C-alpha positions as CSV (number, residue, x, y, z in Angstrom):
1,M,0.0,0.0,0.0
2,G,1.3,3.4,-0.9
3,L,1.4,6.7,1.0
4,Q,-1.8,8.4,1.9
5,W,-2.5,12.1,2.7
6,T,-2.5,11.2,6.4
7,D,1.1,9.9,6.2
8,S,2.5,13.4,6.7
9,L,5.9,12.3,8.2
10,D,6.6,9.7,5.6
11,I,5.6,12.1,2.8
12,A,7.9,14.8,4.4
13,L,10.8,12.3,4.5
14,D,10.4,11.4,0.8
15,L,10.2,15.1,-0.1
16,I,13.4,15.9,1.9
17,E,15.2,13.1,0.0
18,L,14.0,14.5,-3.3
19,H,14.4,18.2,-2.5
20,P,17.2,18.5,0.1
21,D,17.9,22.1,-0.6
22,V,14.4,23.4,-0.3
23,D,13.2,25.5,2.6
24,P,9.8,24.1,3.4
25,T,8.7,27.5,5.0
26,Q,9.1,29.1,1.5
27,L,7.1,26.5,-0.3
28,H,3.6,27.4,-1.5
29,F,0.9,24.8,-0.9
30,V,0.1,24.5,-4.6
31,E,3.7,23.4,-5.3
32,L,3.8,21.2,-2.2
33,R,0.6,19.4,-3.4
34,E,2.1,18.9,-6.9
35,W,5.3,17.4,-5.4
36,V,3.3,15.0,-3.1
37,L,1.2,13.9,-6.1
38,A,4.4,13.2,-8.0
39,L,5.9,11.0,-5.4
40,E,6.4,7.4,-6.6
41,R,5.0,5.9,-3.4
42,F,2.0,8.2,-3.2
43,D,-1.3,6.4,-3.8
44,D,-4.3,8.4,-2.5
45,D,-7.1,10.4,-4.1
46,P,-5.8,13.9,-5.1
47,N,-9.2,15.4,-4.2
48,H,-8.8,14.3,-0.5
49,C,-6.2,17.0,0.1
50,G,-6.9,20.3,1.9
51,E,-5.0,23.1,3.5
52,R,-4.8,21.3,6.9
53,V,-3.2,18.2,5.3
54,L,-0.6,20.2,3.4
55,E,0.1,22.2,6.6
56,A,0.7,18.9,8.5
57,I,3.1,17.8,5.8
58,Q,4.9,21.1,5.8
59,L,5.2,21.1,9.6
60,A,6.6,17.5,9.6
61,W,9.1,18.6,7.0
62,M,10.1,21.6,9.1
63,S,10.4,19.4,12.2
64,E,12.7,17.0,10.4
65,M,14.9,19.8,9.1
66,E,15.7,21.0,12.7
């Protein structure tokens, strides 16, 4: 089974691996959503994403960068 929108930490870890030089605080949600949808392991309905979900992914990413 692939990643779901609720797998914010695992998604963040994959994004860190693919985009190591990106500051997640400077990332717009539209771009973040596109990057999540492009992840090879991502397997969830694109329409089940909202601002809170993207914020959780962004916060997980920021936490891992510290």
